[in-house]
N, C-alpha and C positions, 0 to 999 in steps of 0.2 A: 377154474384151473386151469393154466397153460401147461400144455406138454412140450417137452424138449424132445426136439427130431435128432436124428444121428448127424444131419448135416450142420445143425447148432453146434452139437457137442463138436464134430471134426474140425469146425472152424475155430473155436476156443482152444481145443487142444492143440492144433497146429500152430496156433499163437503163442501159447504157453511154452511148447518144445522149442520154436525158433529163438525167443528170447532166452531160454533156459540154454541152449546151446552156445549163444554167444557169451552169455554170463558166464559160463563154465570155463571158456577160454580166459576172458578177464580176470576168474578167479584163480585160475592156475598160475596166471604171472603176476599174482599179489596185487592188483589194482582195487580201485575201491568200489565198484559197483560188481556183484559178482551173481552167480546163477538166480538167486532167488530174487534181486532186485530186477534183472532184466526180465526174468521170466515173469515178474508181475505186470513190469512196463507193458511188454508185448500181450499179456492176456488182457489188460484193460484196455488196450487199443482195441484188440479183436472184440471185446464186449462191446465198447462205444460203436463201433462200426456194425457190428452185429444187430444192434438195438435199433440203427437206423435204416438199415438196408433190408431187415427181414418183415418188418412191420408197416411197410406201403408209405414211408416218408418221402417225400419229392428229394428230387437230385440237390436241390439248394441245401437242402437239411443235411445232405450227407457231405458236402462241401463245407458246410460251416463246422461240422464237427470235426472233419478232417483238419482243417485250418486250426480250429482250438486244440485240437490234441498236438497238431506239430509246433505249434507255439508254445503251449504248455510244457510238453517234453524238453524244448530247447531251454526252459528255465531251470529244469531238473538236471540236465546237462552241465550247466553252469556251476551247478554245485560240486562237482567233482573237479573242474579245473583250479588249479592253485599254482601260485607262484613259489618257485624255489631256485636255490642257488645263488651265487654270487651276482649272476646278472639278471636274476629275477624272472627267467624265463618260464613261460606258461606251462604247466604238465598237466597232463590228465585229457588231454584232446582226443586222443582214440578212444578212451573210455566214454566220454561225452557222445562221440560220433556213435559209438556201439549202442548207447541208449536210445540215440535217435533212431538209428536202422532197427532197432528191437521194436521200436514203435510202429514204424513203417511196415515190418513184416508181420505185426499184429494186426495193423489195418489190413493189409493185405489178405490175411489168413480169413478175418472178420467179414471180409467183402466176398468170400470163396475163389480168390485168385491164387489158387494153389501153386500152379507152374509159376507164376511172377513170383511170388513169395520164395519158393523152395529155391529158384535159380539164384534170386538175390541171397539167400542165406549160404548157398553154395560159393557164391563169388566172396560173400563178405568175410565167410571163415577162412576162404585161401588168403584172403589179404591179410588179415589176422595173423596166420600161421606163417606166411611166408614173406610178407612185406618187409619187416624190420631186417631179415638175412639180405633180400633182395636191396634194399636202400643202403646196407653197409656195404655190399658189394658194388654197387653203382658210385658211391662215394670214393672206393678205392681206385676204382677205374678213371673217373672223372674229374676227380679233384686235382691231380697233376696236370691233366690238360687244361683244367681252368685257372690255373696259376697257382693253386693250394699245393704247392710240392712238400709242405710239411705235415699236411693232412691237420691243418690248425683250424679246426670248425670252431665257430664262435660260442657254441652252446657246450663246451666242455667233453663232448664225445671222445675225443682223441685220448684222453686220460684215461677213461672208461675202458677203451678197447686196447690200451696197452696193459692193464693190470688183467685183461682175459676176460671180462664182465661183457655182456652182450648189452648192446646200446639200448637205452629207454625209448621204444618206438612212440611213447606219448610226448616226448619232447618236440617243442615247434621249432622247424627249421626255417 
């Protein structure tokens, strides 16, 4: 019978926590993929990488697992992207990117790269928390400079802002 070391537990747990943290942000914003989905994605990635790194597989096996993992997660991310509105603009891109990042964070945790994964998690969370507000402020400053004096962005966000709603950060610009 195989015994589970504390190191394996730590790798899997860190993968789960990283994905769950990003998923909580997505859930609090009412997006399609939440804490459970992204936690499972990250835990699955951590498990896959643990399997090939812990049991003496060659580096080409690790490379193939990472390639397959990232390709497969890309297809999962496509599932949350939809077209909405009169202009049929894609929405859900930020959530799809969050799914992809969760898989990468899980892979980093599964390989034991805690510092890289932790730093990437912090930077990703900062972007999710502050990116939408920063984009809005930059548009207010840069749109008049670039000739859009009436803030008539093609994606309909001027109307949202006029009503006092925060712009959807998942709208592709």
